[in-house]
NULOMAR-86714 format. One line per 4 residues: their letters; for each residue x, y, z of N, C-alpha, C. Coordinates in Angstrom, 3 decimals. Layout:
# NULOMAR-86714
a	X/Y/Z/X/Y/Z/X/Y/Z | ...;
//
This chain:
# NULOMAR-86714
mset	-1.609/-11.396/-15.249/-1.371/-11.621/-13.838/-1.285/-13.119/-13.597 | -0.115/-13.664/-13.683/0.070/-15.097/-13.580/0.707/-15.484/-12.249 | 0.227/-14.908/-11.177/0.745/-15.250/-9.859/0.153/-16.568/-9.396 | 0.962/-17.347/-8.686/0.439/-18.573/-8.113/-0.243/-18.252/-6.796;
rder	-0.960/-19.223/-6.291/-1.677/-19.012/-5.039/-0.703/-18.754/-3.892 | 0.446/-19.450/-3.889/1.444/-19.253/-2.837/1.995/-17.825/-2.852 | 2.226/-17.289/-4.057/2.735/-15.917/-4.155/1.703/-14.928/-3.630 | 0.439/-15.167/-3.920/-0.612/-14.267/-3.424/-0.734/-14.367/-1.913;
qeaa	-0.631/-15.586/-1.359/-0.701/-15.750/0.089/0.477/-15.049/0.763 | 1.654/-15.142/0.143/2.831/-14.485/0.707/2.662/-12.972/0.681 | 2.080/-12.461/-0.401/1.845/-11.016/-0.505/0.896/-10.555/0.591 | -0.120/-11.326/0.866/-1.062/-10.959/1.915/-0.440/-11.109/3.296;
ghlg	0.449/-12.071/3.461/1.068/-12.314/4.748/1.998/-11.202/5.200 | 2.561/-10.471/4.256/3.500/-9.406/4.581/2.899/-8.021/4.356 | 1.593/-7.942/4.277/0.949/-6.670/3.969/1.245/-5.616/5.026 | 1.156/-5.958/6.281/1.414/-4.987/7.351/2.825/-4.440/7.303;
rdlt	3.782/-5.327/7.102/5.183/-4.905/7.016/5.414/-4.020/5.792 | 4.889/-4.453/4.641/5.080/-3.695/3.407/4.414/-2.330/3.472 | 3.227/-2.275/4.044/2.512/-1.006/4.158/3.254/-0.051/5.090 | 3.775/-0.561/6.189/4.549/0.267/7.113/5.816/0.803/6.440;
lyvl	6.527/-0.064/5.723/7.731/0.372/5.007/7.404/1.434/3.964 | 6.295/1.259/3.266/5.900/2.203/2.220/5.588/3.575/2.815 | 4.843/3.590/3.906/4.493/4.864/4.544/5.748/5.552/5.075 | 6.625/4.798/5.725/7.862/5.377/6.247/8.758/5.900/5.116;
arfa	8.803/5.172/4.012/9.610/5.616/2.874/9.044/6.901/2.283 | 7.712/7.012/2.227/7.109/8.246/1.708/7.421/9.425/2.622 | 7.335/9.223/3.945/7.687/10.291/4.889/9.160/10.678/4.744 | 10.030/9.683/4.587/11.455/9.956/4.432/11.720/10.745/3.152;
lvav	11.001/10.424/2.111/11.165/11.152/0.846/10.779/12.619/1.002 | 9.674/12.872/1.679/9.256/14.263/1.941/10.305/14.964/2.797 | 10.822/14.276/3.795/11.826/14.873/4.680/13.111/15.199/3.925 | 13.533/14.335/3.020/14.759/14.580/2.256/14.585/15.791/1.344;
vaal	13.451/15.857/0.650/13.206/17.008/-0.229/13.163/18.296/0.591 | 12.470/18.265/1.726/12.378/19.458/2.572/13.754/19.838/3.126 | 14.554/18.858/3.517/15.896/19.147/4.049/16.792/19.771/2.981 | 16.705/19.251/1.779/17.501/19.830/0.692/17.095/21.279/0.417;
ltlv	15.814/21.545/0.468/15.351/22.907/0.229/15.737/23.852/1.367 | 15.727/23.363/2.599/16.133/24.222/3.715/17.631/24.523/3.671 | 18.408/23.620/3.072/19.848/23.878/2.921/20.124/25.046/1.982 | 19.215/25.293/1.067/19.385/26.420/0.151/18.546/27.616/0.609;
kvpl	18.287/27.667/1.924/17.648/28.813/2.593/16.178/29.040/2.209 | 15.464/27.972/1.881/14.012/28.070/1.683/13.372/27.930/3.064 | 12.375/28.761/3.394/11.713/28.643/4.704/11.143/27.231/4.919 | 11.138/26.814/6.170/10.777/25.438/6.508/9.367/25.067/6.044;
lval	8.372/25.924/6.301/7.008/25.591/5.903/6.874/25.484/4.389 | 7.543/26.355/3.686/7.525/26.293/2.221/8.228/25.012/1.755 | 9.338/24.676/2.386/10.077/23.463/2.029/9.233/22.215/2.280 | 8.496/22.205/3.393/7.619/21.065/3.676/6.495/20.961/2.653;
avgi	5.910/22.104/2.292/4.828/22.094/1.302/5.342/21.592/-0.049 | 6.490/22.077/-0.462/7.073/21.623/-1.727/7.466/20.144/-1.618 | 7.966/19.739/-0.466/8.326/18.339/-0.261/7.134/17.412/-0.382 | 6.010/17.828/0.148/4.792/17.009/0.047/4.338/16.919/-1.403;
vagl	4.317/18.055/-2.084/3.861/18.066/-3.477/4.837/17.303/-4.375 | 6.118/17.496/-4.184/7.115/16.802/-5.006/7.235/15.330/-4.621 | 6.911/15.012/-3.380/7.015/13.632/-2.921/5.990/12.700/-3.538 | 4.860/13.229/-3.979/3.841/12.371/-4.587/4.335/11.703/-5.869;
plgl	4.753/12.460/-6.871/5.232/11.772/-8.079/6.565/11.048/-7.877 | 7.432/11.608/-7.035/8.704/10.928/-6.778/8.486/9.584/-6.090 | 7.536/9.537/-5.159/7.232/8.291/-4.472/6.696/7.237/-5.423 | 5.840/7.651/-6.354/5.326/6.701/-7.331/6.439/6.167/-8.223;
lllr	7.394/7.006/-8.528/8.492/6.604/-9.407/9.546/5.778/-8.660 | 9.983/6.264/-7.513/11.082/5.626/-6.797/10.669/4.401/-5.984 | 9.421/4.353/-5.552/8.957/3.257/-4.690/8.015/2.312/-5.439 | 8.241/2.150/-6.736/7.348/1.365/-7.583/7.222/-0.088/-7.103;
glna	8.324/-0.723/-6.765/8.287/-2.121/-6.338/7.539/-2.310/-5.034 | 7.795/-1.444/-4.087/7.107/-1.537/-2.793/5.622/-1.245/-2.956 | 5.303/-0.289/-3.819/3.907/0.029/-4.092/3.197/-1.169/-4.717 | 3.868/-1.886/-5.612/3.278/-3.066/-6.239/3.015/-4.159/-5.212;
rvta	3.944/-4.336/-4.261/3.736/-5.354/-3.221/2.558/-5.003/-2.328 | 2.424/-3.723/-1.962/1.304/-3.294/-1.128/-0.013/-3.482/-1.880 | -0.023/-3.118/-3.152/-1.233/-3.263/-3.958/-1.629/-4.731/-4.090 | -0.658/-5.618/-4.310/-0.942/-7.051/-4.418/-1.491/-7.596/-3.102;
glav	-0.911/-7.183/-1.995/-1.398/-7.639/-0.690/-2.812/-7.169/-0.411 | -3.114/-5.922/-0.776/-4.465/-5.406/-0.593/-5.467/-6.135/-1.481 | -5.052/-6.486/-2.694/-5.947/-7.208/-3.605/-6.285/-8.586/-3.054 | -5.284/-9.266/-2.506/-5.522/-10.589/-1.921/-6.446/-10.475/-0.719;
rner	-6.205/-9.481/0.117/-7.055/-9.297/1.293/-8.494/-8.977/0.892 | -8.670/-8.121/-0.098/-10.016/-7.781/-0.554/-10.720/-8.977/-1.178 | -9.973/-9.801/-1.904/-10.535/-11.015/-2.493/-11.035/-11.959/-1.399 | -10.229/-12.133/-0.366/-10.601/-13.010/0.751/-11.839/-12.474/1.473;
rare	-11.881/-11.158/1.683/-13.029/-10.560/2.357/-14.296/-10.700/1.528 | -14.181/-10.595/0.203/-15.353/-10.751/-0.671/-15.881/-12.182/-0.597 | -14.978/-13.173/-0.564/-15.421/-14.570/-0.428/-16.115/-14.793/0.903 | -15.555/-14.251/1.984/-16.172/-14.414/3.301/-17.539/-13.727/3.364;
rakl	-17.642/-12.557/2.744/-18.906/-11.828/2.714/-19.962/-12.609/1.920 | -19.569/-13.200/0.789/-20.500/-14.001/-0.012/-20.949/-15.240/0.762 | -20.020/-15.856/1.483/-20.355/-17.024/2.294/-21.348/-16.656/3.395 | -21.110/-15.518/4.047/-22.018/-15.071/5.107/-23.400/-14.760/4.555;
raql	-23.459/-14.104/3.398/-24.759/-13.803/2.793/-25.514/-15.071/2.422 | -24.781/-16.082/1.924/-25.412/-17.355/1.599/-25.967/-18.012/2.862 | -25.230/-17.925/3.950/-25.712/-18.493/5.211/-26.940/-17.750/5.708 | -26.958/-16.443/5.558/-28.112/-15.659/5.991/-29.350/-15.960/5.149;
rgee	-29.163/-16.326/3.892/-30.293/-16.710/3.040/-30.727/-18.136/3.330 | -29.975/-18.878/4.126/-30.320/-20.243/4.475/-29.754/-21.273/3.531 | -28.848/-20.883/2.668/-28.229/-21.825/1.740/-27.063/-22.531/2.426 | -26.754/-23.705/1.932/-25.603/-24.429/2.443/-24.336/-23.782/1.874;
paqs	-23.328/-23.525/2.699/-22.084/-22.943/2.172/-21.358/-23.951/1.287 | -20.805/-23.457/0.214/-20.032/-24.314/-0.695/-18.696/-24.644/-0.029 | -18.263/-25.881/-0.209/-16.981/-26.313/0.345/-15.864/-25.810/-0.550 | -14.841/-25.160/0.038/-13.714/-24.692/-0.771/-12.425/-25.249/-0.318;
//
């Protein structure tokens, strides 16, 4: 993982957009699978159930790049939250916060 700090900051900066796109793409994938199944006269509820089940592995395969961006953004956000939590705990113990 040889990302620079700027790349990680950019990943975190677009997390909301990337997460929204990923969720919408997953819903669209389920809808496409269900629509294709309804075209061949499969009942709608069955088509939706199959679409949800088939959409899980298809989404992992087809949306790999978007999934990687969302994962990177979440990792940066979690890293930042862990640093802030450690800083707060140090302050609560009465220690001087380290300058970063």
